[in-house]
C-alpha positions as CSV (number, residue, x, y, z in Angstrom):
1,M,90.1,109.2,96.5
2,P,92.6,111.9,95.8
3,T,96.3,111.4,96.5
4,R,97.4,113.2,99.7
5,V,100.8,114.9,99.3
6,L,103.2,116.1,102.1
7,P,105.8,118.3,100.5
8,D,109.2,118.6,102.1
9,A,110.6,122.0,102.9
10,N,112.9,121.6,99.8
11,V,109.8,121.8,97.6
12,L,108.2,124.7,99.5
13,H,111.2,127.0,99.8
14,A,111.8,127.1,96.1
15,R,109.2,129.6,94.8
16,T,108.8,128.0,91.4
17,L,108.2,124.5,92.8
18,R,105.9,125.8,95.5
19,D,103.9,127.8,93.0
20,W,103.5,124.9,90.6
21,L,102.5,122.5,93.3
22,L,99.9,124.8,94.7
23,L,98.6,126.0,91.3
24,L,98.2,122.4,90.1
25,K,96.4,121.6,93.4
26,D,93.9,124.4,92.7
27,T,93.6,124.1,89.0
28,G,91.5,121.8,86.9
29,N,90.4,118.6,88.6
30,A,90.0,119.5,92.2
31,S,90.2,115.9,93.2
32,M,93.7,115.3,91.7
33,F,95.5,115.7,95.0
34,H,95.4,117.3,98.4
35,V,98.4,119.0,100.0
36,F,99.2,118.8,103.7
37,Y,101.9,120.3,105.9
38,T,103.3,120.1,109.4
39,E,104.6,123.0,111.5
40,D,108.0,121.4,111.4
41,I,108.0,121.5,107.6
42,L,106.8,125.2,107.6
43,A,109.5,126.1,110.1
44,E,112.2,124.6,107.9
45,T,110.7,126.3,104.8
46,I,110.7,129.7,106.5
47,Q,114.2,129.2,107.9
48,S,115.4,128.5,104.3
49,I,113.6,131.4,102.8
50,R,115.0,133.7,105.5
51,R,118.5,132.4,104.9
52,R,118.2,133.1,101.1
53,N,116.4,136.4,101.6
54,S,117.8,138.1,104.7
55,G,116.4,141.5,103.7
56,L,112.8,140.4,104.1
57,S,110.9,142.0,106.9
58,G,109.1,140.1,109.6
59,T,105.8,141.1,108.0
60,E,106.9,139.7,104.6
61,I,108.1,136.4,106.1
62,T,104.8,136.1,108.0
63,K,102.8,136.8,104.8
64,I,104.7,134.0,103.0
65,R,104.2,131.6,105.9
66,D,100.5,132.4,106.2
67,A,100.0,132.2,102.4
68,I,101.6,128.7,102.3
69,A,99.6,127.4,105.3
70,G,96.4,129.0,103.9
71,T,96.7,127.3,100.6
72,M,97.2,123.8,102.1
73,D,94.3,121.4,102.5
74,G,95.2,120.5,106.1
75,R,97.8,120.2,108.8
76,I,99.1,117.1,110.4
77,D,99.7,117.6,114.1
78,D,99.8,114.2,115.7
79,Y,103.0,112.3,114.7
80,P,106.0,110.9,116.5
81,S,109.6,112.1,116.1
82,G,110.3,109.5,113.5
83,Q,113.7,108.6,114.9
84,D,112.9,104.9,114.7
85,A,112.9,105.2,110.9
86,V,116.6,104.4,110.7
87,A,116.4,103.3,107.0
88,L,116.2,107.0,106.1
89,T,119.7,108.4,105.7
90,D,118.9,111.9,106.9
91,P,117.9,111.9,110.5
92,F,116.5,115.5,110.2
93,D,113.9,114.2,107.6
94,R,112.6,111.4,109.7
95,H,109.8,113.6,111.1
96,I,108.5,113.9,107.6
97,H,108.3,110.2,107.2
98,A,106.6,109.9,110.6
99,A,104.0,112.6,109.6
100,A,103.3,110.8,106.3
101,V,102.7,107.6,108.2
102,A,100.5,109.3,110.7
103,G,98.6,111.1,108.0
104,S,97.8,107.7,106.5
105,S,98.6,107.1,102.8
106,I,100.3,110.5,102.2
107,T,102.8,110.7,99.4
108,R,106.0,112.5,100.4
109,S,107.1,115.0,97.8
110,T,110.7,115.9,97.6
111,P,113.1,116.9,94.8
112,R,115.9,114.8,96.3
113,T,116.3,111.0,95.9
114,N,119.0,110.2,98.4
115,Y,117.3,107.4,100.3
116,S,118.9,104.2,101.1
117,R,118.0,100.9,99.5
118,A,116.2,99.8,102.7
119,S,113.8,102.7,102.5
120,M,113.0,101.9,98.9
121,I,112.0,98.3,99.8
122,R,109.2,99.8,101.8
123,R,108.0,101.7,98.8
124,R,104.8,99.7,98.5
125,E,103.8,100.9,102.0
126,I,104.5,104.6,101.5
127,A,105.5,106.3,98.3
128,F,108.3,108.7,99.0
129,D,108.8,110.6,95.8
130,I,106.6,111.9,93.0
């Protein structure tokens, strides 16, 4: 069974990381991994892209958002807020953990590794970084 990946907005807003992730997903062995998203992650991604590129038109932003969503293998809609995951140091990233748990066996992809020791103890249950 292919690995299921839930990339954080940190991965998706950086064009190089986003392009590599989505190219690898669609190149070669199609069963290597599947990429999923949530609307919260896309909203954070678009907010970050807008902040870094304030001159983009609404049409350009919409095309970027639609291209990202259209390339993904699926969307996770049903997940809690994640605020009970107190071991994660960033309360604004807890929704990603909650979506990964709800999406069953999804690997969270992020370029950061600032998780507390307590979250790393649970690593066997859910892999946070790739």
